[in-house]
C-alpha positions as CSV (number, residue, x, y, z in Angstrom):
1,X,94.2,61.2,89.6
2,X,92.3,61.2,86.3
3,X,89.9,64.0,87.3
4,X,92.8,66.4,87.8
5,X,94.3,66.2,84.3
6,X,93.0,69.6,83.0
7,X,94.8,71.4,85.9
8,X,98.0,69.6,85.0
9,X,97.6,70.6,81.3
10,X,97.3,74.3,82.0
11,X,100.1,74.1,84.5
12,X,102.3,72.5,81.8
13,X,101.6,75.5,79.6
14,X,103.4,77.7,82.1
15,X,106.5,75.4,82.0
16,X,107.1,75.7,78.3
17,X,109.7,78.5,78.6
18,X,111.3,76.7,81.5
19,X,111.6,73.6,79.4
20,X,113.1,75.7,76.6
21,X,115.9,76.8,79.0
22,X,116.3,73.2,80.2
23,X,116.8,72.0,76.6
24,X,119.5,74.6,76.3
25,X,121.1,73.4,79.5
26,X,120.3,76.7,81.2
27,X,119.8,76.9,84.9
28,X,116.4,78.8,85.2
29,X,117.4,80.1,88.7
30,X,120.4,82.1,87.4
31,X,118.5,84.9,85.7
32,X,116.2,85.8,88.5
33,X,119.0,85.6,91.1
34,X,121.2,87.9,89.1
35,X,118.3,90.3,88.4
36,X,117.4,90.6,92.1
37,X,121.1,90.9,93.1
38,X,121.5,93.8,90.6
39,X,118.3,95.4,91.9
40,X,119.7,95.2,95.5
41,X,123.0,96.7,94.4
42,X,121.4,99.6,92.5
43,X,118.7,100.5,94.9
44,X,120.6,103.6,96.2
45,X,121.7,104.7,92.7
46,X,121.0,108.4,92.2
47,X,119.2,107.8,88.9
48,X,116.8,105.4,90.6
49,X,115.7,108.0,93.1
50,X,112.9,105.8,94.6
51,X,111.5,104.9,91.1
52,X,111.0,101.2,90.9
53,X,110.6,101.3,87.2
54,X,114.0,102.8,86.7
55,X,115.4,100.3,89.2
56,X,113.9,97.5,87.1
57,X,115.3,99.1,83.9
58,X,118.9,99.3,85.3
59,X,118.8,95.9,87.0
60,X,117.5,94.2,83.8
61,X,120.2,95.9,81.7
62,X,122.9,94.7,84.0
63,X,121.7,91.1,84.0
64,X,123.8,88.9,81.7
65,X,122.5,85.5,82.6
66,X,120.3,83.6,80.1
67,X,116.7,83.0,81.2
68,X,113.5,84.7,82.2
69,X,111.5,85.7,85.3
70,X,108.5,87.5,86.6
71,X,109.4,90.2,89.0
72,X,107.9,92.7,91.5
73,X,109.7,95.6,93.2
74,X,108.4,97.8,95.9
75,X,110.2,100.9,97.3
76,X,109.0,102.7,100.4
77,X,109.7,106.5,100.5
78,X,110.3,108.3,103.8
79,X,107.0,110.0,103.3
80,X,105.2,106.7,103.6
81,X,104.5,106.2,99.9
82,X,105.0,102.7,98.6
83,X,105.9,102.6,94.9
84,X,105.5,99.3,93.1
85,X,106.6,98.0,89.7
86,X,105.3,94.6,88.6
87,X,105.9,92.4,85.6
88,X,104.1,89.2,85.5
89,X,102.1,87.3,88.2
90,X,104.1,88.0,91.4
91,X,101.9,89.9,93.8
92,X,101.6,92.2,96.7
93,X,98.9,92.7,99.3
94,X,98.6,95.5,101.9
95,X,96.8,94.6,105.1
96,X,95.3,97.2,107.4
97,X,93.2,96.5,110.5
98,X,92.5,92.9,109.5
99,X,91.6,93.7,105.9
100,X,93.3,93.6,102.5
101,X,93.1,97.2,101.4
102,X,95.3,96.9,98.3
103,X,96.2,94.1,95.8
104,X,98.2,94.1,92.7
105,X,96.8,92.3,89.6
106,X,98.7,89.8,87.6
107,X,99.8,90.5,84.0
108,X,99.2,87.6,81.6
109,X,99.2,87.1,77.9
110,X,96.6,84.4,78.6
111,X,95.8,82.1,81.5
112,X,98.9,80.8,83.2
113,X,101.2,82.6,80.7
114,X,102.5,85.6,82.6
115,X,104.6,88.5,81.3
116,X,108.3,88.0,82.0
117,X,111.6,89.9,81.7
118,X,114.1,87.8,79.9
119,X,117.5,87.7,78.2
120,X,115.8,87.6,74.8
121,X,115.6,90.7,72.6
122,X,111.9,90.1,72.0
123,X,109.9,90.2,75.2
124,X,108.7,92.4,78.1
125,X,110.8,95.3,79.4
126,X,110.5,97.7,82.3
127,X,108.1,99.7,80.1
128,X,105.6,96.9,80.4
129,X,105.6,97.0,84.2
130,X,102.3,97.9,86.0
131,X,103.1,100.9,88.3
132,X,101.2,101.7,91.5
133,X,101.7,104.1,94.4
134,X,100.0,103.5,97.8
135,X,100.0,105.7,100.9
136,X,100.9,103.5,103.9
137,X,100.1,104.1,107.6
138,X,101.8,102.8,110.7
139,X,100.6,99.3,111.5
140,X,100.1,98.2,107.8
141,X,101.5,94.8,106.8
142,X,102.9,94.2,103.4
143,X,102.9,90.7,101.9
144,X,104.8,90.1,98.7
145,X,105.2,86.8,97.0
146,X,105.5,84.7,93.8
147,X,102.5,83.2,92.2
148,X,103.4,80.0,94.2
149,X,101.9,81.9,97.2
150,X,98.9,83.6,95.6
151,X,97.9,80.6,93.4
152,X,97.7,78.4,96.6
153,X,96.6,80.8,99.3
154,X,93.4,82.9,99.4
155,X,93.5,86.5,100.7
156,X,91.4,85.6,103.7
157,X,93.9,82.9,104.7
158,X,96.7,85.5,104.5
159,X,94.7,87.8,106.7
160,X,94.2,85.0,109.2
161,X,97.9,84.1,109.4
162,X,98.9,87.7,109.8
163,X,96.4,88.3,112.5
164,X,97.7,85.3,114.5
165,X,101.4,85.8,114.0
166,X,102.8,89.3,114.7
167,X,106.4,88.5,113.9
168,X,107.1,89.2,110.2
169,X,109.7,86.5,109.7
170,X,107.5,83.8,111.4
171,X,104.5,85.0,109.4
172,X,106.4,84.7,106.1
173,X,107.4,81.1,107.1
174,X,103.9,80.2,108.0
175,X,102.5,81.5,104.7
176,X,105.1,79.7,102.7
177,X,104.3,76.4,104.6
178,X,100.6,76.9,104.0
179,X,101.2,77.5,100.3
180,X,103.4,74.4,100.1
181,X,100.8,72.3,101.9
182,X,98.0,73.5,99.6
183,X,100.1,73.0,96.5
184,X,100.2,69.2,96.9
185,X,96.6,68.8,98.1
186,X,94.6,67.5,95.2
187,X,91.3,68.1,97.0
188,X,92.0,71.7,97.9
189,X,89.9,74.2,95.9
190,X,92.7,76.6,95.4
191,X,92.7,80.1,93.8
192,X,94.5,78.5,90.9
193,X,91.8,75.8,90.4
194,X,89.1,78.4,90.8
195,X,90.6,80.6,88.1
196,X,91.2,77.6,85.8
197,X,87.5,76.7,86.0
198,X,86.5,80.3,85.3
199,X,88.7,80.1,82.2
200,X,86.9,77.0,81.0
201,X,89.2,74.2,82.3
202,X,87.4,71.5,84.2
203,X,87.0,67.7,84.6
204,X,85.3,65.8,81.8
205,X,81.5,66.3,81.5
206,X,80.6,62.9,82.8
207,X,82.5,63.6,86.0
208,X,80.7,66.9,86.4
209,X,77.4,65.0,86.2
210,X,78.7,63.0,89.2
211,X,79.3,66.2,91.1
212,X,83.0,66.4,90.6
213,X,85.0,69.5,89.7
214,X,88.6,70.5,89.0
215,X,90.4,71.0,92.3
216,X,94.0,71.0,93.5
217,X,96.8,73.3,94.3
218,X,99.6,74.3,92.0
219,X,103.1,73.0,92.4
220,X,105.5,75.9,92.0
221,X,108.4,77.8,93.5
222,X,107.2,79.7,96.6
223,X,108.7,83.0,97.7
224,X,107.1,85.1,100.6
225,X,108.2,88.4,102.1
226,X,106.3,90.0,104.9
227,X,107.0,93.6,106.1
228,X,105.4,95.7,108.8
229,X,105.2,99.5,108.8
230,X,106.5,101.1,112.0
231,X,107.4,104.6,112.9
232,X,111.2,105.2,112.8
233,X,112.7,106.3,116.0
234,X,114.8,109.5,115.8
235,X,117.6,109.8,118.3
């Protein structure tokens, strides 16, 4: 396991805030759960009006739990426009005819330190969200997930799973299982390991001489949502 120590070091950097909450005896799951529950409750609010940034603003303001979280919200208008607000390193992919035609980009202060909404006065807010709008067509597939998915599964693997499994629920389960398997595989050259090497993290020089390199998945929470665009039937 010695050759994998740099990957563990950079992963530990992303856990500092979680450790802070743990030291204060704060359950880190409470803040994101309440945040998403508030977003669900407010989605039909007149002020929101299919604006994910406003939804993010109101949901964050209504959240009283202590903690922090990355978050992505997508709202589909009846016209077929998907509006997205993203804070941090959650992600979204749109697949069309077997190809990824749209991807969100993560927001990070530096490698493995993503933007987050939090209960603290100093930090990111809805104003920091990256906003996107995408015109969808019938047959498109939307894949949303936490960094636990995209740090462990390549886009071409997502395309492969979606092409084989038409049912959205089963596809989400398959992607989550694939991400989980990759996360504990120390020999898998994951997206996370690839990015770490690109940022200068690697095994010691003497191991590189022997042909070794930094590999392995990233242990993390994994959330996956898959949706398919279909034409609504009108009675």
